[in-house]
C-alpha positions in Angstrom: 18.5 -5.1 13.8 17.4 -1.7 14.3 16.7 -0.2 11.0 18.0 3.3 9.9 16.3 6.4 9.6 16.9 8.8 6.7 15.4 11.8 5.5 14.7 11.5 1.6 14.8 14.5 -0.4 11.6 14.2 -3.3 12.1 16.3 -6.3 9.6 19.2 -5.6 10.7 19.6 -1.9 9.7 18.2 1.4 11.5 15.1 2.8 10.5 11.9 3.5 10.9 10.0 6.7 11.5 6.3 5.4 13.7 3.7 7.5 15.9 0.7 5.5 15.7 -2.7 7.3 19.0 -3.8 6.3 20.2 -7.6 6.5 23.0 -9.3 8.4 24.9 -10.5 5.0 24.2 -8.9 1.5 20.5 -8.5 0.7 19.6 -11.1 -2.2 16.4 -8.4 -3.1 14.8 -5.5 -2.2 11.4 -4.5 -1.2 9.5 -1.2 -0.4 6.4 -1.4 1.8 3.9 1.5 0.2 1.6 2.2 3.1 -2.5 1.8 3.1 -4.6 4.7 3.4 -3.6 6.8 6.4 -1.4 3.9 8.1 1.8 5.2 9.0 4.8 2.9 8.4 5.5 2.1 11.7 2.5 -0.1 11.6 4.7 -2.7 9.2 8.3 -2.3 11.4 7.6 -5.5 12.6 6.9 -7.2 9.3 9.8 -5.5 7.9 12.4 -6.8 10.4 11.2 -10.4 9.7 12.1 -9.7 5.9 15.2 -8.5 7.0 15.8 -11.6 8.9 14.7 -13.6 5.1 18.0 -11.5 3.8 15.7 -9.0 1.9 16.7 -5.4 2.4 13.3 -3.7 3.1 12.5 -0.3 3.0 9.2 1.5 4.9 8.2 5.3 4.0 5.3 7.5 5.1 3.7 9.1 2.6 4.1 13.7 2.8 1.4 14.6 5.7 1.3 11.1 7.5 2.9 10.0 10.4 7.1 11.5 10.5 6.8 13.0 7.5 4.7 15.7 8.4 5.3 18.4 11.0 2.8 21.4 11.5 -0.5 21.9 11.2 -2.1 19.0 8.8 -4.5 22.2 7.1 -1.5 23.4 5.3 -0.8 20.2 4.1 -1.6 20.5 -0.1 -0.8 16.6 -1.3 -2.9 14.2 -2.8 -2.7 10.4 -3.7 -1.1 11.4 -7.6 1.9 13.3 -5.0 2.0 10.4 -2.5 2.5 7.7 -5.6 4.2 10.0 -8.2 6.4 12.0 -5.8 6.9 9.7 -2.4 6.5 6.1 -3.8 8.5 7.1 -6.5 11.4 8.7 -4.7 11.5 5.6 -2.7 11.9 2.9 -5.1 14.2 4.8 -7.2 16.7 5.1 -4.1 16.0 1.6 -3.0 16.5 0.3 -6.7 19.5 2.5 -6.9 21.3 0.6 -3.6 20.6 -2.8 -4.7 23.4 -3.2 -7.2 21.7 -5.4 -9.7 19.6 -7.6 -7.4 15.9 -7.4 -8.2 13.3 -4.7 -6.3 10.0 -5.6 -5.5 7.0 -3.3 -4.1 4.6 -4.8 -1.5 0.9 -2.4 -1.5 -1.0 -2.4 1.3 -4.6 -1.5 0.7 -4.5 1.5 -1.5 -0.4 1.0 -1.4 -1.2 -1.8 -3.7 -4.0 -0.1 -5.6 -2.1 2.7 -6.6 1.1 0.9 -7.4 0.9 0.5 -11.3 1.0 4.5 -11.5 4.1 4.6 -10.3 6.8 6.7 -12.6 9.2 4.3 -12.5 7.4 0.9 -11.9 9.3 -0.9 -14.7 12.5 -0.9 -12.1 10.1 -3.2 -10.1 10.3 -7.1 -10.9 6.9 -8.0 -9.0 4.2 -6.8 -6.7 2.6 -8.3 -3.5 -0.7 -7.0 -2.7 -2.2 -7.8 1.0 -6.2 -6.9 1.4 -5.8 -4.7 -2.2 -9.2 -4.3 -3.7 -11.5 -1.3 -5.1 -12.5 0.6 -2.5 -15.8 1.7 -4.6 -19.1 1.3 -2.7 -20.6 -1.0 -4.3 -17.7 -3.1 -3.5 -17.8 -2.4 0.4 -18.8 -5.2 2.8 -22.5 -4.7 3.7 -22.0 -2.6 7.0 -19.1 -0.5 5.0 -21.2 -0.1 2.5 -24.5 1.6 4.5 -22.2 3.6 6.9 -20.6 5.2 3.3 -22.9 7.6 2.2 -22.3 9.4 6.0 -18.7 9.2 5.6 -18.9 10.6 1.7 -22.0 13.0 1.6 -21.8 14.5 5.1 -18.5 14.1 7.5 -16.4 14.7 4.5 -17.4 17.7 3.0 -18.7 19.4 6.2 -15.1 18.9 7.8 -12.7 19.4 5.5 -13.5 22.8 4.5 -13.9 23.4 8.5 -10.7 21.8 9.5 -8.9 22.3 6.4 -7.9 18.6 6.2 -10.2 15.2 7.0 -10.0 14.8 11.3 -10.2 11.2 11.4 -8.6 10.8 14.6 -10.6 13.5 16.2 -13.9 11.3 15.2 -12.3 7.9 15.4 -12.6 7.2 11.9 -9.4 6.1 9.5 -6.9 8.9 10.5 -5.8 12.5 9.5 -6.0 12.7 6.0 -5.0 15.5 3.5 -7.7 17.6 2.2 -7.0 16.9 -1.8 -5.7 13.4 -0.9 -9.3 12.5 0.5 -11.3 14.2 -2.5 -9.5 12.3 -4.7 -10.0 8.6 -2.8 -13.9 9.8 -2.0 -14.2 10.4 -6.8 -12.4 6.4 -6.8 -14.8 5.4 -4.2 -18.0 6.7 -5.9 -17.0 5.6 -9.2 -18.4 2.2 -9.9 -14.8 0.9 -10.6 -12.9 2.5 -8.3 -9.7 3.9 -9.3 -9.8 1.7 -12.8 -12.7 4.3 -13.7 -11.9 7.2 -10.9 -8.2 8.0 -12.1 -7.4 8.9 -15.9 -5.2 6.3 -17.0 -5.0 3.9 -14.8 -7.2 0.7 -16.0 -4.2 1.2 -19.2 -1.3 1.3 -16.9 -2.4 -1.8 -15.2 -2.8 -3.7 -18.7 0.8 -2.4 -19.1 2.2 -4.5 -16.5 4.4 -7.3 -17.0 5.8 -8.2 -13.5 4.6 -10.8 -11.4 1.4 -10.4 -8.9 1.0 -11.9 -5.8 -2.6 -11.0 -4.2 -3.5 -12.7 -1.2 -6.3 -11.3 -0.1 -8.7 -12.7 3.1 -12.1 -13.9 3.2 -13.2 -12.1 6.4 -12.2 -8.8 5.5 -14.4 -5.9 7.1 -13.9 -3.5 4.6 -14.1 -4.5 1.1 -15.8 -7.7 -0.4 -13.8 -10.3 -2.2 -15.5 -9.4 -5.6 -14.1 -6.0 -5.7 -10.3 -7.7 -4.7 -10.8 -9.8 -8.0 -11.7 -7.0 -10.1 -8.4 -5.1 -10.0 -6.6 -8.3 -10.0 -8.1 -9.2 -12.9 -7.1 -5.8 -14.5 -3.4 -6.7 -14.7 -4.2 -8.6 -18.3 -0.5 -9.1 -19.5 1.0 -9.8 -16.3 0.9 -13.4 -14.2 -1.4 -13.5 -11.5 -0.7 -15.6 -7.8 -4.5 -14.9 -6.6 -5.1 -16.5 -3.0 -8.3 -16.1 -1.2 -7.1 -17.1 2.8 -9.5 -18.3 5.2 -8.2 -17.4 8.7 -9.4 -21.3 9.7 -6.4 -22.1 7.5 -3.6 -21.1 9.7 -5.6 -21.8 13.0 -6.4 -18.1 13.4 -9.9 -16.3 15.1 -9.3 -13.3 12.5 -7.1 -11.8 9.9 -9.1 -9.2 8.2 -8.1 -5.9 6.0 -5.2 -5.3 9.3 -4.7 -8.6 10.7 -1.9 -9.2 8.2 1.0 -7.3 9.6 0.2 -7.7 13.7 2.5 -9.6 15.3 2.4 -13.3 15.5 2.4 -13.9 12.2 6.2 -14.7 11.2 4.8 -18.3 11.5 1.6 -18.3 9.6 1.0 -15.7 7.2 4.6 -13.5 6.8 6.7 -17.2 4.9 3.8 -16.8 2.6 5.2 -13.5 1.3 9.3 -14.2 2.2 8.7 -17.6 0.0 7.0 -15.7 -3.2 10.0 -13.1 -3.2 12.5 -15.6 -2.7 10.7 -17.7 -5.9 10.7 -14.8 -8.2 14.0 -13.2 -6.8 15.1 -16.0 -8.5 13.6 -15.9 -11.7 14.2 -12.7 -12.5 17.9 -12.8 -12.0 17.8 -15.7 -14.9 
C-alpha cells in the first residue's frame, strides 16, 4: 500500500507534510504517530504500513522545521515545541478525527511525541495513547553516559552554536539532528529541571492529571538515553487514567537490542509491533461500547 501525501494547512500558516496510510478495507480505528525530537516521519513509515495492514488508518507527519515540513534556511524557522504540539500535532489529530466517521482515534508518541501529548488542545478527541520509549529527559533521569555528556550539550554546544547558526546544527556535528533554535531552548529548559516537562512546562503536570484515556507505556531495559525511573515518573503522573506500563527486555523477544529507537526498525513485525496492534484493537472495541 502506497501512502497518500498531503499538505495540511495549520491555522497560523505553513502547511505540514502529512502521509496517510490507508488500510484495504474501511478502517476500524485511526492512529496519529507523533515523532521524537528531530526524527523525520519517514522513520515510522514501515511501522505505519504494518498497522495499515491490520485495518488501522495511520497518519504520520513532520513538525514544522523538520523533514518534509520545512523548506528554506533553518535559521528562519521560529517554531518551538509548543508550536509543534498545539498547532502541528493538533492539526493532524483534528484532521484525522474528522475523517474517521465515528471510529475511535488513538495517538502513538515516540519519546518527545508521547511526553507532550497531554498538552494537545484536541486531546479529548483521543480514545487512548501509546507511548514508546517515553520518559523524563531531565539530566537526573539520563543514562550514566548521557548524564556525563549532557553539560557539554546544554551549557556549551547549544548556547554557542544556536546564536552562531540561528538553530541547533545537529546534522553538522553528528548529534541529534537539526532543531529550530526556540525548540532547542525550550527542550533545554525541560531537561534542566528536576521533573522534566512536569516541572519545566507550565500546566503540564495538571494536563497529565486530567487525562482519562487509557495509556500503554512500552519502555526498554536497554534504552541508551533514558533511565527507567524517568519513564515511571511520567507514567505515574497519569493519576486519573488507566496505565498499562511495561518494561521490556530484548531477551524476552529473542533480540540482541531494542534501545531508544529500535522498536520502529525493520524486522520487528513479529516480535514487537503486535504488542501495539493488539492493544489498539482491544481498546478500540472498548471505546465503541
